[in-house]
N, C-alpha and C positions, 0 to 999 in steps of 0.2 A: 084732671082742669077740664071745661071745656077749648077747644083752638079754634071755633069756629070764626070768623072777620066781624059778623056785627058783635060778638060778644067781651072778642079781646081785642087788649091794645097792642100796637105797634113793640114788638120785640129787638129793635134794632133802630140805628135810625140811619142805618145807611139803608133803608126801606123809599123809595121813593112815594110823593105820594097820586093818589089815583087820577089818571091821564100819561102817566109813564113818565111827566117832567121831572127833572133830576133837582131836589133839594138842596142847594149852594147853603142853609140853613143848617139844617139839620145834618147834613157830609160835616162838614166842621167835626176834627175831634176833641173836641174840649163840648161837643154837645152831644156826643155817642155814648153808647151803653159801657165802654170798657177803661174810658176814663171816669164817666161818672159813678160808678157801682163801683170801683179801684179805690175812687178817693170816700167813700161811704165805704169802702171794706176796713180800711186801714182805720179810718176814726171808730167804727163799729167794735173792730178788736182791740184799742186801746181803751174805749170806754168799758169792755168786757175785762181788760188785763187792770184796770184802777176800778171795779166792780171788785173782783176777789181780792183785791190787795182794799181795800175798805173795808170787807165781808171779815179777813184777817184779824186787820185790826180793832173791830169791835170784838169777836171770840176774844183777843186776849186782853183786851180792857177789862170784860168779863171774868173772866181769870184771874188777872193782877189787877184788882181796881186801884192800884195807889202805884204804882208804876210807869211812867213816864213813855208814849207811846215812840216812835223810832221819826213821826212827823212832827213831833210836837217842837218846835222849832225857837219861839217866843209867846212870848201872852197874846201876836193877834194871829201867826201862823199856828194852828193850832187843834191838829185832830180832837185828843181829848176833848175840852172843850164842847167841842160843835157834836162829839158823841156820846155826848152826858146830859145833851140837851131832850127835849121831847118830839122835837121835832125828826130826832135823829130816829125816832121809831114811832110816829103820829097817826101810825095804821094801827089796827086793835083787832083782834075776829075773837071770840072765845075765849076772850081774860088774857089775850098772850098778845102783845106788842112784835112788832115784826121791821129789824132793824133794814133803812130804807137799800142800803148797798147787795141784801137780798133779792130786793128785784128791779135791782139793776143789772146784775147776774143774768134771769130771767129774763128783759126787753130788750139786752144787747145779743144774746145768745141769738135771738126773731131779729135783730135786724144785721147780724153777719149770713144768719142763714138766705136773710130777703135779698144782701149782697151777689152771695153766690149765687142765687136764681138768675139776677140780673145780670150777671159778666156770665153765665150762660145761656144767653138768649131766651127763656124758656117764655112761651109764651101764658100770660097773666090772662082770667078777668078782669075788666077795667074795677068791680067793687072789687077785689082784690088790691089792685094795685092805689084805689081810691083810700080804704080802710088804711093799707101802710100807711099813706102821707099823715091819716088822723093817727096814726100812729103816734108817728116821728113827732106831728104834733102837740102830742100828749106827752112827752117825753122829753120835750124842750120846754112844755110848761114848767114839767113835774122841776126839772134841772134849776129854771130860774127862779122859782120860787124858793126850794130849798136856799140858791144864791144869796137871794133878797135876805132873807133870816138872819144868813149866816153874816151878811155884809153889814146888817141893820139892823137885827135885835139883838142875838150873839154877841153880835161883836169879835167873831173871831170866824175865820178861814180856817178850813181844812186843804192843804198841799191836795191831796187825791181829788177833795171834793170839786177842786177848780178844773183840775185834769180832766175830771168826767163830764163837767160843765160846759167845755172847753172842745171838749170831742164830741159832745151829743151836737153843739151848736155845726161843728164843721159835716156833720153826719146828717141834720139838716137842710146845710144849704143843697147838699150832694142831690140826697132825696126829693126837695122840694123840684131842684134841676131835671131830675134823671123824670119825674114823674111830667114834666110839660113837654120836656125834647123828645126823650124815648120813651115812654108811653101813651103823650099825644092828648094828656087830659089837661085842662077842659076839654071838649072834642066840640072841632071844631065848627058847629052848624048848632043849632036852634036855640036853649036858652042865655046860654055860658057862651056863646059866638067871640060876644063882644070881651068879654073876660080871657077868650084866648087870643084874640087881637092886643090885648095890653100885654100877654104874660112874652108874647113872643114878640113883644114890641122892646121888653125890657131883658127877654136872652140876646136877641139876635145880635144889637151893635155891643153888647158885651155890657151892661150895665152893672150887672150883676157882680162882677170883679170888684167892681168900685164901691157897693153897697158891703158888699163883704166885704173887705177889709174897714171899711166905715165899721162894720158891723161888730166885728174884733177888737176894733181901736176904742171903741166906746167903752165894753167891756173891760178893757184892760184900764181906760183914763180912771172910770170906777173904781178901780179898785186902788188906785193910785191917788186919788184923791181923798178918796174915804180914810185909808188907811196907810199911804204910801210913809210916814216919817217913820211911825211904828215898824211897820216890816223893816227897814233898813237900816 
């Protein structure tokens, strides 16, 4: 990858802005690469582990269709009900259907690698950092679509799928934070200057912490309001 100043993003929030003036905002520990990419790595490893477990459960169900899975807790918390729905294998190619868990393994392996690259402070081009964020957004949208289908259409929740959804959420939170404060995207000049000021204003006073907690709380509340009585 190119390492020129014009093409690359900053690899560490320890770098001072042009002119040599200290950047107290980006120098805070929770805005730096070590913390953010560690959080992303932990979330990505958790999501990768869950994806492997989902793949194993899928194979187990294929071998023993009549046998209950270990994550079949009750009528609502049931991996089997979700795994047997069309949403669990809606991607088809050449007459074959592919379980979602297999795509999860591939995607999360990539995010684990990206987190390690971030921790190693390896410079990456702006296009790579931008593509990484959009990849994280796509993974989040995929996870939330499956969550909405389970909650409102299938009317059953897979415990492993819920774990994957929450891990993907935290992964995206850390990735977005790192994209802004470590990779310094969007740019501070040009057409994105206004968006850049908005994002700095979002992270500088730690508003993101409140939003992240509220975000997770809303997801939990949705589950409890919809199926809380049946779950417990």
